CHARMM internal coordinates of N, CA and C (Angstrom, degrees):
IC EDIT
DIST 1 N 1 CA 1.4360
DIST 1 CA 1 C 1.5328
ANGL 1 N 1 CA 1 C 110.99
DIST 1 C 2 N 1.3195
ANGL 1 CA 1 C 2 N 115.29
DIHE 1 N 1 CA 1 C 2 N -39.82
DIST 2 N 2 CA 1.4618
ANGL 1 C 2 N 2 CA 118.55
DIHE 1 CA 1 C 2 N 2 CA 179.11
DIST 2 CA 2 C 1.5222
ANGL 2 N 2 CA 2 C 111.09
DIHE 1 C 2 N 2 CA 2 C -66.05
DIST 2 C 3 N 1.3305
ANGL 2 CA 2 C 3 N 115.78
DIHE 2 N 2 CA 2 C 3 N -35.66
DIST 3 N 3 CA 1.4631
ANGL 2 C 3 N 3 CA 118.84
DIHE 2 CA 2 C 3 N 3 CA 178.84
DIST 3 CA 3 C 1.5306
ANGL 3 N 3 CA 3 C 110.23
DIHE 2 C 3 N 3 CA 3 C -65.85
DIST 3 C 4 N 1.3068
ANGL 3 CA 3 C 4 N 117.00
DIHE 3 N 3 CA 3 C 4 N -39.59
DIST 4 N 4 CA 1.4631
ANGL 3 C 4 N 4 CA 120.66
DIHE 3 CA 3 C 4 N 4 CA 179.10
DIST 4 CA 4 C 1.5182
ANGL 4 N 4 CA 4 C 111.65
DIHE 3 C 4 N 4 CA 4 C -63.59
DIST 4 C 5 N 1.3350
ANGL 4 CA 4 C 5 N 116.15
DIHE 4 N 4 CA 4 C 5 N -40.20
DIST 5 N 5 CA 1.4605
ANGL 4 C 5 N 5 CA 120.08
DIHE 4 CA 4 C 5 N 5 CA 178.30
DIST 5 CA 5 C 1.5264
ANGL 5 N 5 CA 5 C 110.64
DIHE 4 C 5 N 5 CA 5 C -65.94
DIST 5 C 6 N 1.3150
ANGL 5 CA 5 C 6 N 116.05
DIHE 5 N 5 CA 5 C 6 N -38.96
DIST 6 N 6 CA 1.4623
ANGL 5 C 6 N 6 CA 120.04
DIHE 5 CA 5 C 6 N 6 CA 178.38
DIST 6 CA 6 C 1.5277
ANGL 6 N 6 CA 6 C 111.14
DIHE 5 C 6 N 6 CA 6 C -66.47
DIST 6 C 7 N 1.3398
ANGL 6 CA 6 C 7 N 116.46
DIHE 6 N 6 CA 6 C 7 N -41.13
DIST 7 N 7 CA 1.4659
ANGL 6 C 7 N 7 CA 119.99
DIHE 6 CA 6 C 7 N 7 CA 177.86
DIST 7 CA 7 C 1.5248
ANGL 7 N 7 CA 7 C 111.27
DIHE 6 C 7 N 7 CA 7 C -62.38
DIST 7 C 8 N 1.3344
ANGL 7 CA 7 C 8 N 116.40
DIHE 7 N 7 CA 7 C 8 N -42.56
DIST 8 N 8 CA 1.4630
ANGL 7 C 8 N 8 CA 120.48
DIHE 7 CA 7 C 8 N 8 CA 179.35
DIST 8 CA 8 C 1.5282
ANGL 8 N 8 CA 8 C 110.79
DIHE 7 C 8 N 8 CA 8 C -63.60
DIST 8 C 9 N 1.3261
ANGL 8 CA 8 C 9 N 116.62
DIHE 8 N 8 CA 8 C 9 N -45.56
DIST 9 N 9 CA 1.4646
ANGL 8 C 9 N 9 CA 120.21
DIHE 8 CA 8 C 9 N 9 CA -179.85
DIST 9 CA 9 C 1.5289
ANGL 9 N 9 CA 9 C 111.04
DIHE 8 C 9 N 9 CA 9 C -61.20
DIST 9 C 10 N 1.3290
ANGL 9 CA 9 C 10 N 116.66
DIHE 9 N 9 CA 9 C 10 N -43.21
DIST 10 N 10 CA 1.4619
ANGL 9 C 10 N 10 CA 119.29
DIHE 9 CA 9 C 10 N 10 CA 179.50
DIST 10 CA 10 C 1.5193
ANGL 10 N 10 CA 10 C 112.24
DIHE 9 C 10 N 10 CA 10 C -68.79
DIST 10 C 11 N 1.3268
ANGL 10 CA 10 C 11 N 117.09
DIHE 10 N 10 CA 10 C 11 N -34.96
DIST 11 N 11 CA 1.4714
ANGL 10 C 11 N 11 CA 119.87
DIHE 10 CA 10 C 11 N 11 CA 178.42
DIST 11 CA 11 C 1.5220
ANGL 11 N 11 CA 11 C 110.14
DIHE 10 C 11 N 11 CA 11 C -63.70
DIST 11 C 12 N 1.3218
ANGL 11 CA 11 C 12 N 116.66
DIHE 11 N 11 CA 11 C 12 N -43.00
DIST 12 N 12 CA 1.4589
ANGL 11 C 12 N 12 CA 120.06
DIHE 11 CA 11 C 12 N 12 CA 179.60
DIST 12 CA 12 C 1.5266
ANGL 12 N 12 CA 12 C 111.38
DIHE 11 C 12 N 12 CA 12 C -69.24
DIST 12 C 13 N 1.3200
ANGL 12 CA 12 C 13 N 116.28
DIHE 12 N 12 CA 12 C 13 N -42.91
DIST 13 N 13 CA 1.4630
ANGL 12 C 13 N 13 CA 120.29
DIHE 12 CA 12 C 13 N 13 CA -179.56
DIST 13 CA 13 C 1.5189
ANGL 13 N 13 CA 13 C 111.24
DIHE 12 C 13 N 13 CA 13 C -65.09
DIST 13 C 14 N 1.3160
ANGL 13 CA 13 C 14 N 117.02
DIHE 13 N 13 CA 13 C 14 N -42.44
DIST 14 N 14 CA 1.4640
ANGL 13 C 14 N 14 CA 119.63
DIHE 13 CA 13 C 14 N 14 CA -178.27
DIST 14 CA 14 C 1.5251
ANGL 14 N 14 CA 14 C 111.34
DIHE 13 C 14 N 14 CA 14 C -67.74
DIST 14 C 15 N 1.3304
ANGL 14 CA 14 C 15 N 117.64
DIHE 14 N 14 CA 14 C 15 N -30.12
DIST 15 N 15 CA 1.4622
ANGL 14 C 15 N 15 CA 119.73
DIHE 14 CA 14 C 15 N 15 CA 176.45
DIST 15 CA 15 C 1.5301
ANGL 15 N 15 CA 15 C 110.52
DIHE 14 C 15 N 15 CA 15 C -66.34
DIST 15 C 16 N 1.3239
ANGL 15 CA 15 C 16 N 116.38
DIHE 15 N 15 CA 15 C 16 N -41.01
DIST 16 N 16 CA 1.4716
ANGL 15 C 16 N 16 CA 120.20
DIHE 15 CA 15 C 16 N 16 CA 178.36
DIST 16 CA 16 C 1.5268
ANGL 16 N 16 CA 16 C 110.53
DIHE 15 C 16 N 16 CA 16 C -67.85
DIST 16 C 17 N 1.3208
ANGL 16 CA 16 C 17 N 116.92
DIHE 16 N 16 CA 16 C 17 N -42.60
DIST 17 N 17 CA 1.4667
ANGL 16 C 17 N 17 CA 120.60
DIHE 16 CA 16 C 17 N 17 CA 179.77
DIST 17 CA 17 C 1.5298
ANGL 17 N 17 CA 17 C 110.60
DIHE 16 C 17 N 17 CA 17 C -63.18
DIST 17 C 18 N 1.3289
ANGL 17 CA 17 C 18 N 117.02
DIHE 17 N 17 CA 17 C 18 N -40.77
DIST 18 N 18 CA 1.4707
ANGL 17 C 18 N 18 CA 120.23
DIHE 17 CA 17 C 18 N 18 CA 178.83
DIST 18 CA 18 C 1.5266
ANGL 18 N 18 CA 18 C 110.37
DIHE 17 C 18 N 18 CA 18 C -64.32
DIST 18 C 19 N 1.3290
ANGL 18 CA 18 C 19 N 116.93
DIHE 18 N 18 CA 18 C 19 N -38.95
DIST 19 N 19 CA 1.4550
ANGL 18 C 19 N 19 CA 120.52
DIHE 18 CA 18 C 19 N 19 CA 178.78
DIST 19 CA 19 C 1.5368
ANGL 19 N 19 CA 19 C 110.81
DIHE 18 C 19 N 19 CA 19 C -63.69
DIST 19 C 20 N 1.3117
ANGL 19 CA 19 C 20 N 116.29
DIHE 19 N 19 CA 19 C 20 N -43.44
DIST 20 N 20 CA 1.4708
ANGL 19 C 20 N 20 CA 120.46
DIHE 19 CA 19 C 20 N 20 CA 178.91
DIST 20 CA 20 C 1.5272
ANGL 20 N 20 CA 20 C 110.14
DIHE 19 C 20 N 20 CA 20 C -66.01
DIST 20 C 21 N 1.3257
ANGL 20 CA 20 C 21 N 116.66
DIHE 20 N 20 CA 20 C 21 N -43.51
DIST 21 N 21 CA 1.4659
ANGL 20 C 21 N 21 CA 120.18
DIHE 20 CA 20 C 21 N 21 CA 179.98
DIST 21 CA 21 C 1.5249
ANGL 21 N 21 CA 21 C 110.77
DIHE 20 C 21 N 21 CA 21 C -63.65
DIST 21 C 22 N 1.3218
ANGL 21 CA 21 C 22 N 117.92
DIHE 21 N 21 CA 21 C 22 N -37.32
DIST 22 N 22 CA 1.4591
ANGL 21 C 22 N 22 CA 120.48
DIHE 21 CA 21 C 22 N 22 CA 179.32
DIST 22 CA 22 C 1.5239
ANGL 22 N 22 CA 22 C 112.13
DIHE 21 C 22 N 22 CA 22 C -70.16
DIST 22 C 23 N 1.3241
ANGL 22 CA 22 C 23 N 116.71
DIHE 22 N 22 CA 22 C 23 N -29.69
DIST 23 N 23 CA 1.4626
ANGL 22 C 23 N 23 CA 118.36
DIHE 22 CA 22 C 23 N 23 CA 179.04
DIST 23 CA 23 C 1.5278
ANGL 23 N 23 CA 23 C 111.39
DIHE 22 C 23 N 23 CA 23 C -72.35
DIST 23 C 24 N 1.3268
ANGL 23 CA 23 C 24 N 117.10
DIHE 23 N 23 CA 23 C 24 N -23.93
DIST 24 N 24 CA 1.4667
ANGL 23 C 24 N 24 CA 121.04
DIHE 23 CA 23 C 24 N 24 CA -179.81
DIST 24 CA 24 C 1.5236
ANGL 24 N 24 CA 24 C 111.57
DIHE 23 C 24 N 24 CA 24 C -106.83
DIST 24 C 25 N 1.3245
ANGL 24 CA 24 C 25 N 118.05
DIHE 24 N 24 CA 24 C 25 N 9.29
DIST 25 N 25 CA 1.4652
ANGL 24 C 25 N 25 CA 122.63
DIHE 24 CA 24 C 25 N 25 CA -175.35
DIST 25 CA 25 C 1.5225
ANGL 25 N 25 CA 25 C 111.17
DIHE 24 C 25 N 25 CA 25 C -75.24
DIST 25 C 26 N 1.3234
ANGL 25 CA 25 C 26 N 115.46
DIHE 25 N 25 CA 25 C 26 N 136.59
DIST 26 N 26 CA 1.4567
ANGL 25 C 26 N 26 CA 121.52
DIHE 25 CA 25 C 26 N 26 CA 173.96
DIST 26 CA 26 C 1.5314
ANGL 26 N 26 CA 26 C 107.09
DIHE 25 C 26 N 26 CA 26 C -88.51
DIST 26 C 27 N 1.3219
ANGL 26 CA 26 C 27 N 117.03
DIHE 26 N 26 CA 26 C 27 N 111.03
DIST 27 N 27 CA 1.4639
ANGL 26 C 27 N 27 CA 121.10
DIHE 26 CA 26 C 27 N 27 CA -174.99
DIST 27 CA 27 C 1.5180
ANGL 27 N 27 CA 27 C 113.03
DIHE 26 C 27 N 27 CA 27 C -67.00
DIST 27 C 28 N 1.3184
ANGL 27 CA 27 C 28 N 117.87
DIHE 27 N 27 CA 27 C 28 N -18.69
DIST 28 N 28 CA 1.4603
ANGL 27 C 28 N 28 CA 120.08
DIHE 27 CA 27 C 28 N 28 CA 177.16
DIST 28 CA 28 C 1.5321
ANGL 28 N 28 CA 28 C 110.80
DIHE 27 C 28 N 28 CA 28 C -75.51
DIST 28 C 29 N 1.3242
ANGL 28 CA 28 C 29 N 116.34
DIHE 28 N 28 CA 28 C 29 N -33.22
DIST 29 N 29 CA 1.4620
ANGL 28 C 29 N 29 CA 120.35
DIHE 28 CA 28 C 29 N 29 CA -179.98
DIST 29 CA 29 C 1.5298
ANGL 29 N 29 CA 29 C 111.77
DIHE 28 C 29 N 29 CA 29 C -86.03
DIST 29 C 30 N 1.3127
ANGL 29 CA 29 C 30 N 116.16
DIHE 29 N 29 CA 29 C 30 N -37.90
DIST 30 N 30 CA 1.4717
ANGL 29 C 30 N 30 CA 120.82
DIHE 29 CA 29 C 30 N 30 CA -179.73
DIST 30 CA 30 C 1.5128
ANGL 30 N 30 CA 30 C 108.16
DIHE 29 C 30 N 30 CA 30 C -133.76
DIST 30 C 31 N 1.3183
ANGL 30 CA 30 C 31 N 116.14
DIHE 30 N 30 CA 30 C 31 N 101.47
DIST 31 N 31 CA 1.4631
ANGL 30 C 31 N 31 CA 121.17
DIHE 30 CA 30 C 31 N 31 CA -174.91
DIST 31 CA 31 C 1.5269
ANGL 31 N 31 CA 31 C 112.38
DIHE 30 C 31 N 31 CA 31 C -71.07
DIST 31 C 32 N 1.3181
ANGL 31 CA 31 C 32 N 117.04
DIHE 31 N 31 CA 31 C 32 N -38.22
DIST 32 N 32 CA 1.4639
ANGL 31 C 32 N 32 CA 119.38
DIHE 31 CA 31 C 32 N 32 CA -178.02
DIST 32 CA 32 C 1.5327
ANGL 32 N 32 CA 32 C 110.52
DIHE 31 C 32 N 32 CA 32 C -88.44
DIST 32 C 33 N 1.3167
ANGL 32 CA 32 C 33 N 116.84
DIHE 32 N 32 CA 32 C 33 N 145.72
DIST 33 N 33 CA 1.4681
ANGL 32 C 33 N 33 CA 119.57
DIHE 32 CA 32 C 33 N 33 CA -179.66
DIST 33 CA 33 C 1.5252
ANGL 33 N 33 CA 33 C 111.93
DIHE 32 C 33 N 33 CA 33 C -71.26
DIST 33 C 34 N 1.3211
ANGL 33 CA 33 C 34 N 115.31
DIHE 33 N 33 CA 33 C 34 N 155.89
DIST 34 N 34 CA 1.4572
ANGL 33 C 34 N 34 CA 120.98
DIHE 33 CA 33 C 34 N 34 CA 175.68
DIST 34 CA 34 C 1.5201
ANGL 34 N 34 CA 34 C 109.02
DIHE 33 C 34 N 34 CA 34 C -69.72
DIST 34 C 35 N 1.3076
ANGL 34 CA 34 C 35 N 115.78
DIHE 34 N 34 CA 34 C 35 N 144.92
DIST 35 N 35 CA 1.4550
ANGL 34 C 35 N 35 CA 122.04
DIHE 34 CA 34 C 35 N 35 CA 175.62
DIST 35 CA 35 C 1.5255
ANGL 35 N 35 CA 35 C 108.65
DIHE 34 C 35 N 35 CA 35 C -105.59
DIST 35 C 36 N 1.3326
ANGL 35 CA 35 C 36 N 118.40
DIHE 35 N 35 CA 35 C 36 N 146.70
DIST 36 N 36 CA 1.4674
ANGL 35 C 36 N 36 CA 119.89
DIHE 35 CA 35 C 36 N 36 CA 178.15
DIST 36 CA 36 C 1.5273
ANGL 36 N 36 CA 36 C 112.81
DIHE 35 C 36 N 36 CA 36 C -56.77
DIST 36 C 37 N 1.3136
ANGL 36 CA 36 C 37 N 117.70
DIHE 36 N 36 CA 36 C 37 N -30.94
DIST 37 N 37 CA 1.4646
ANGL 36 C 37 N 37 CA 120.23
DIHE 36 CA 36 C 37 N 37 CA -179.16
DIST 37 CA 37 C 1.5332
ANGL 37 N 37 CA 37 C 112.59
DIHE 36 C 37 N 37 CA 37 C -64.83
DIST 37 C 38 N 1.3237
ANGL 37 CA 37 C 38 N 117.04
DIHE 37 N 37 CA 37 C 38 N -20.42
DIST 38 N 38 CA 1.4656
ANGL 37 C 38 N 38 CA 120.16
DIHE 37 CA 37 C 38 N 38 CA 177.76
DIST 38 CA 38 C 1.5204
ANGL 38 N 38 CA 38 C 111.73
DIHE 37 C 38 N 38 CA 38 C -70.40
DIST 38 C 39 N 1.3304
ANGL 38 CA 38 C 39 N 117.45
DIHE 38 N 38 CA 38 C 39 N -20.15
DIST 39 N 39 CA 1.4538
ANGL 38 C 39 N 39 CA 121.75
DIHE 38 CA 38 C 39 N 39 CA -177.78
DIST 39 CA 39 C 1.5247
ANGL 39 N 39 CA 39 C 112.70
DIHE 38 C 39 N 39 CA 39 C -110.48
DIST 39 C 40 N 1.3091
ANGL 39 CA 39 C 40 N 117.46
DIHE 39 N 39 CA 39 C 40 N -2.88
DIST 40 N 40 CA 1.4590
ANGL 39 C 40 N 40 CA 122.49
DIHE 39 CA 39 C 40 N 40 CA -175.08
DIST 40 CA 40 C 1.5229
ANGL 40 N 40 CA 40 C 110.05
DIHE 39 C 40 N 40 CA 40 C -99.17
DIST 40 C 41 N 1.3414
ANGL 40 CA 40 C 41 N 118.19
DIHE 40 N 40 CA 40 C 41 N 113.32
DIST 41 N 41 CA 1.4704
ANGL 40 C 41 N 41 CA 119.23
DIHE 40 CA 40 C 41 N 41 CA -179.57
DIST 41 CA 41 C 1.5264
ANGL 41 N 41 CA 41 C 112.78
DIHE 40 C 41 N 41 CA 41 C -65.21
DIST 41 C 42 N 1.3073
ANGL 41 CA 41 C 42 N 118.05
DIHE 41 N 41 CA 41 C 42 N -29.19
DIST 42 N 42 CA 1.4704
ANGL 41 C 42 N 42 CA 120.21
DIHE 41 CA 41 C 42 N 42 CA 177.79
DIST 42 CA 42 C 1.5223
ANGL 42 N 42 CA 42 C 110.11
DIHE 41 C 42 N 42 CA 42 C -69.44
DIST 42 C 43 N 1.3158
ANGL 42 CA 42 C 43 N 118.31
DIHE 42 N 42 CA 42 C 43 N -37.91
DIST 43 N 43 CA 1.4657
ANGL 42 C 43 N 43 CA 121.01
DIHE 42 CA 42 C 43 N 43 CA 179.95
DIST 43 CA 43 C 1.5199
ANGL 43 N 43 CA 43 C 110.29
DIHE 42 C 43 N 43 CA 43 C -67.49
DIST 43 C 44 N 1.3190
ANGL 43 CA 43 C 44 N 117.10
DIHE 43 N 43 CA 43 C 44 N -37.74
DIST 44 N 44 CA 1.4581
ANGL 43 C 44 N 44 CA 119.87
DIHE 43 CA 43 C 44 N 44 CA 177.86
DIST 44 CA 44 C 1.5240
ANGL 44 N 44 CA 44 C 110.39
DIHE 43 C 44 N 44 CA 44 C -64.10
DIST 44 C 45 N 1.3170
ANGL 44 CA 44 C 45 N 116.84
DIHE 44 N 44 CA 44 C 45 N -38.60
DIST 45 N 45 CA 1.4562
ANGL 44 C 45 N 45 CA 120.77
DIHE 44 CA 44 C 45 N 45 CA 179.27
DIST 45 CA 45 C 1.5253
ANGL 45 N 45 CA 45 C 110.47
DIHE 44 C 45 N 45 CA 45 C -66.65
DIST 45 C 46 N 1.3303
ANGL 45 CA 45 C 46 N 117.05
DIHE 45 N 45 CA 45 C 46 N -39.50
DIST 46 N 46 CA 1.4579
ANGL 45 C 46 N 46 CA 121.15
DIHE 45 CA 45 C 46 N 46 CA 179.90
DIST 46 CA 46 C 1.5303
ANGL 46 N 46 CA 46 C 111.36
DIHE 45 C 46 N 46 CA 46 C -66.08
DIST 46 C 47 N 1.3305
ANGL 46 CA 46 C 47 N 117.46
DIHE 46 N 46 CA 46 C 47 N -33.65
DIST 47 N 47 CA 1.4669
ANGL 46 C 47 N 47 CA 120.34
DIHE 46 CA 46 C 47 N 47 CA 178.92
DIST 47 CA 47 C 1.5155
ANGL 47 N 47 CA 47 C 111.29
DIHE 46 C 47 N 47 CA 47 C -67.84
DIST 47 C 48 N 1.3420
ANGL 47 CA 47 C 48 N 116.76
DIHE 47 N 47 CA 47 C 48 N -31.25
DIST 48 N 48 CA 1.4556
ANGL 47 C 48 N 48 CA 120.18
DIHE 47 CA 47 C 48 N 48 CA -178.85
DIST 48 CA 48 C 1.5224
ANGL 48 N 48 CA 48 C 111.76
DIHE 47 C 48 N 48 CA 48 C -74.92
DIST 48 C 49 N 1.3178
ANGL 48 CA 48 C 49 N 116.20
DIHE 48 N 48 CA 48 C 49 N -26.90
DIST 49 N 49 CA 1.4572
ANGL 48 C 49 N 49 CA 119.62
DIHE 48 CA 48 C 49 N 49 CA -179.97
DIST 49 CA 49 C 1.5149
ANGL 49 N 49 CA 49 C 109.97
DIHE 48 C 49 N 49 CA 49 C -71.77
DIST 49 C 50 N 1.2966
ANGL 49 CA 49 C 50 N 114.86
DIHE 49 N 49 CA 49 C 50 N 140.09
DIST 50 N 50 CA 1.4587
ANGL 49 C 50 N 50 CA 119.39
DIHE 49 CA 49 C 50 N 50 CA 174.82
DIST 50 CA 50 C 1.5215
ANGL 50 N 50 CA 50 C 107.53
DIHE 49 C 50 N 50 CA 50 C -110.69
DIST 50 C 51 N 1.3023
ANGL 50 CA 50 C 51 N 117.05
DIHE 50 N 50 CA 50 C 51 N 143.62
DIST 51 N 51 CA 1.4596
ANGL 50 C 51 N 51 CA 118.45
DIHE 50 CA 50 C 51 N 51 CA -179.86
DIST 51 CA 51 C 1.5255
ANGL 51 N 51 CA 51 C 111.46
DIHE 50 C 51 N 51 CA 51 C -63.81
DIST 51 C 52 N 1.3084
ANGL 51 CA 51 C 52 N 115.44
DIHE 51 N 51 CA 51 C 52 N 145.01
DIST 52 N 52 CA 1.4595
ANGL 51 C 52 N 52 CA 119.96
DIHE 51 CA 51 C 52 N 52 CA 179.12
DIST 52 CA 52 C 1.5224
ANGL 52 N 52 CA 52 C 109.36
DIHE 51 C 52 N 52 CA 52 C -68.39
DIST 52 C 53 N 1.2916
ANGL 52 CA 52 C 53 N 115.15
DIHE 52 N 52 CA 52 C 53 N 140.18
DIST 53 N 53 CA 1.4640
ANGL 52 C 53 N 53 CA 120.10
DIHE 52 CA 52 C 53 N 53 CA 178.84
DIST 53 CA 53 C 1.5160
ANGL 53 N 53 CA 53 C 108.68
DIHE 52 C 53 N 53 CA 53 C -104.04
DIST 53 C 54 N 1.3020
ANGL 53 CA 53 C 54 N 114.49
DIHE 53 N 53 CA 53 C 54 N 132.61
DIST 54 N 54 CA 1.4518
ANGL 53 C 54 N 54 CA 120.55
DIHE 53 CA 53 C 54 N 54 CA 179.09
DIST 54 CA 54 C 1.5199
ANGL 54 N 54 CA 54 C 107.95
DIHE 53 C 54 N 54 CA 54 C -103.33
DIST 54 C 55 N 1.3064
ANGL 54 CA 54 C 55 N 115.12
DIHE 54 N 54 CA 54 C 55 N 128.38
DIST 55 N 55 CA 1.4513
ANGL 54 C 55 N 55 CA 119.42
DIHE 54 CA 54 C 55 N 55 CA 179.81
DIST 55 CA 55 C 1.5185
ANGL 55 N 55 CA 55 C 109.09
DIHE 54 C 55 N 55 CA 55 C -103.56
DIST 55 C 56 N 1.2867
ANGL 55 CA 55 C 56 N 116.32
DIHE 55 N 55 CA 55 C 56 N 147.46
DIST 56 N 56 CA 1.4537
ANGL 55 C 56 N 56 CA 121.03
DIHE 55 CA 55 C 56 N 56 CA 178.45
DIST 56 CA 56 C 1.5187
ANGL 56 N 56 CA 56 C 110.66
DIHE 55 C 56 N 56 CA 56 C 102.88
DIST 56 C 57 N 1.3429
ANGL 56 CA 56 C 57 N 113.45
DIHE 56 N 56 CA 56 C 57 N -172.83
DIST 57 N 57 CA 1.4553
ANGL 56 C 57 N 57 CA 118.11
DIHE 56 CA 56 C 57 N 57 CA -178.00
DIST 57 CA 57 C 1.5270
ANGL 57 N 57 CA 57 C 110.60
DIHE 56 C 57 N 57 CA 57 C -91.57
DIST 57 C 58 N 1.3115
ANGL 57 CA 57 C 58 N 115.15
DIHE 57 N 57 CA 57 C 58 N 174.39
DIST 58 N 58 CA 1.4659
ANGL 57 C 58 N 58 CA 119.94
DIHE 57 CA 57 C 58 N 58 CA -178.94
DIST 58 CA 58 C 1.5221
ANGL 58 N 58 CA 58 C 110.80
DIHE 57 C 58 N 58 CA 58 C -102.59
DIST 58 C 59 N 1.3035
ANGL 58 CA 58 C 59 N 116.76
DIHE 58 N 58 CA 58 C 59 N 20.11
DIST 59 N 59 CA 1.4563
ANGL 58 C 59 N 59 CA 121.53
DIHE 58 CA 58 C 59 N 59 CA -178.56
DIST 59 CA 59 C 1.5167
ANGL 59 N 59 CA 59 C 113.53
DIHE 58 C 59 N 59 CA 59 C -57.02
DIST 59 C 60 N 1.3224
ANGL 59 CA 59 C 60 N 117.48
DIHE 59 N 59 CA 59 C 60 N -37.31
DIST 60 N 60 CA 1.4624
ANGL 59 C 60 N 60 CA 120.00
DIHE 59 CA 59 C 60 N 60 CA -179.01
DIST 60 CA 60 C 1.5224
ANGL 60 N 60 CA 60 C 111.73
DIHE 59 C 60 N 60 CA 60 C -68.38
DIST 60 C 61 N 1.3225
ANGL 60 CA 60 C 61 N 118.89
DIHE 60 N 60 CA 60 C 61 N -21.81
DIST 61 N 61 CA 1.4556
ANGL 60 C 61 N 61 CA 121.55
DIHE 60 CA 60 C 61 N 61 CA 178.94
DIST 61 CA 61 C 1.5242
ANGL 61 N 61 CA 61 C 112.29
DIHE 60 C 61 N 61 CA 61 C -79.58
DIST 61 C 62 N 1.3111
ANGL 61 CA 61 C 62 N 117.64
DIHE 61 N 61 CA 61 C 62 N -15.36
DIST 62 N 62 CA 1.4561
ANGL 61 C 62 N 62 CA 120.98
DIHE 61 CA 61 C 62 N 62 CA -179.89
DIST 62 CA 62 C 1.5197
ANGL 62 N 62 CA 62 C 112.44
DIHE 61 C 62 N 62 CA 62 C -66.43
DIST 62 C 63 N 1.3087
ANGL 62 CA 62 C 63 N 117.66
DIHE 62 N 62 CA 62 C 63 N -14.44
DIST 63 N 63 CA 1.4625
ANGL 62 C 63 N 63 CA 122.35
DIHE 62 CA 62 C 63 N 63 CA 177.34
DIST 63 CA 63 C 1.5264
ANGL 63 N 63 CA 63 C 109.91
DIHE 62 C 63 N 63 CA 63 C -62.72
DIST 63 C 64 N 1.3298
ANGL 63 CA 63 C 64 N 117.97
DIHE 63 N 63 CA 63 C 64 N -31.17
DIST 64 N 64 CA 1.4538
ANGL 63 C 64 N 64 CA 122.53
DIHE 63 CA 63 C 64 N 64 CA -175.88
DIST 64 CA 64 C 1.5214
ANGL 64 N 64 CA 64 C 113.97
DIHE 63 C 64 N 64 CA 64 C -86.75
DIST 64 C 65 N 1.3214
ANGL 64 CA 64 C 65 N 118.41
DIHE 64 N 64 CA 64 C 65 N -2.79
DIST 65 N 65 CA 1.4568
ANGL 64 C 65 N 65 CA 122.29
DIHE 64 CA 64 C 65 N 65 CA -176.04
DIST 65 CA 65 C 1.5229
ANGL 65 N 65 CA 65 C 108.66
DIHE 64 C 65 N 65 CA 65 C -114.50
DIST 65 C 66 N 1.3420
ANGL 65 CA 65 C 66 N 115.69
DIHE 65 N 65 CA 65 C 66 N 127.58
DIST 66 N 66 CA 1.4588
ANGL 65 C 66 N 66 CA 119.71
DIHE 65 CA 65 C 66 N 66 CA 175.92
DIST 66 CA 66 C 1.5224
ANGL 66 N 66 CA 66 C 109.62
DIHE 65 C 66 N 66 CA 66 C -79.91
DIST 66 C 67 N 1.3055
ANGL 66 CA 66 C 67 N 116.11
DIHE 66 N 66 CA 66 C 67 N 133.70
DIST 67 N 67 CA 1.4517
ANGL 66 C 67 N 67 CA 120.10
DIHE 66 CA 66 C 67 N 67 CA 176.96
DIST 67 CA 67 C 1.5158
ANGL 67 N 67 CA 67 C 109.04
DIHE 66 C 67 N 67 CA 67 C -97.34
DIST 67 C 68 N 1.3041
ANGL 67 CA 67 C 68 N 114.37
DIHE 67 N 67 CA 67 C 68 N 143.00
DIST 68 N 68 CA 1.4609
ANGL 67 C 68 N 68 CA 117.49
DIHE 67 CA 67 C 68 N 68 CA 174.78
DIST 68 CA 68 C 1.4233
ANGL 68 N 68 CA 68 C 116.26
DIHE 67 C 68 N 68 CA 68 C 118.50
END
COOR INIT
IC SEED 1 N 1 CA 1 C
IC BUILD
């Protein structure tokens, strides 16, 4: 729960910071606008994570699905 609150706070803060940075951005030096994820430490961490890969078939998951 604490992690969720921290993620929410950073998401809101990074959106405000990106807005301020874009208002002072020199378009000749940086043509594309800043994104909130550039200022959000949680978003940077999520980009580094790679999804887990499952090897094998999904036969064992068929136990949870009713056929018919």
